[in-house]
C-alpha positions in Angstrom: 79.0 -134.2 -67.2 76.3 -131.3 -65.0 79.4 -131.3 -62.3 81.8 -131.1 -65.2 79.8 -127.5 -66.1 79.6 -126.6 -62.2 83.5 -127.3 -61.9 84.0 -124.9 -65.0 81.8 -121.9 -64.0 83.0 -121.6 -59.8 86.4 -120.3 -59.7 86.8 -121.3 -56.4 85.6 -125.4 -56.7 88.1 -125.5 -60.2 90.8 -124.7 -57.5 90.3 -126.8 -55.3 89.8 -129.7 -57.7 93.8 -129.2 -59.4 95.4 -128.5 -56.0 93.3 -132.0 -55.0 94.5 -133.6 -58.1 98.4 -132.3 -57.8 97.7 -133.6 -54.0 97.0 -137.1 -55.6 100.0 -136.6 -58.0 102.4 -135.0 -55.1 101.4 -137.8 -52.1 101.6 -140.6 -55.6 105.3 -140.1 -56.4 106.2 -139.5 -53.3 105.1 -143.1 -52.2 106.5 -144.4 -55.1 110.3 -142.8 -54.2 110.2 -143.7 -51.0 109.1 -147.6 -50.9 109.4 -148.5 -54.7 113.2 -149.6 -55.3 115.0 -147.2 -58.3 117.5 -148.2 -60.4 120.9 -147.1 -59.4 121.1 -145.7 -62.8 117.6 -143.4 -62.1 118.1 -142.4 -58.4 119.6 -138.8 -60.3 117.0 -138.6 -61.7 113.6 -138.8 -59.3 115.4 -137.2 -56.7 115.5 -134.1 -59.1 111.9 -134.6 -60.0 111.0 -135.7 -56.1 112.9 -131.5 -55.5 110.2 -130.2 -58.4 107.4 -131.8 -56.5 108.7 -130.8 -53.4 109.3 -127.8 -54.2 106.5 -126.3 -56.8 103.7 -128.3 -56.3 103.1 -128.4 -52.5 105.0 -125.6 -52.2 102.4 -123.4 -54.3 99.1 -125.3 -52.8 100.4 -125.1 -49.5 101.0 -121.6 -50.1 98.3 -119.8 -52.0 95.1 -121.9 -49.1 97.2 -121.1 -46.2 99.6 -117.5 -46.9 98.4 -114.8 -48.3 96.1 -115.8 -51.2 93.3 -117.2 -50.5 93.1 -114.1 -47.9 94.1 -111.7 -50.8 90.9 -114.0 -53.4 88.5 -113.8 -50.5 89.1 -110.0 -50.1 88.3 -109.3 -53.5 85.2 -111.4 -53.7 83.9 -109.6 -50.3 84.6 -106.2 -52.3 82.5 -107.9 -55.5 79.5 -108.6 -53.8 80.1 -112.2 -54.4 79.8 -113.1 -50.7 
């Protein structure tokens, strides 16, 4: 339980854990929709969910870690004297 308490106290570690969790979920869904047969009447729903996964979950994680949000967060931490 100490591990969970440590994660909750560290904002960056918490973000990393959530990003890893959603990355695994997204990769699992992409794998499933690619390699598992989907019934014809559910194909449109699967495509819609795939678009949501790629357009929100994956894009948000990439934008945060490789976009300006991470740099802005780092700058804020430096200004607060945390680094």
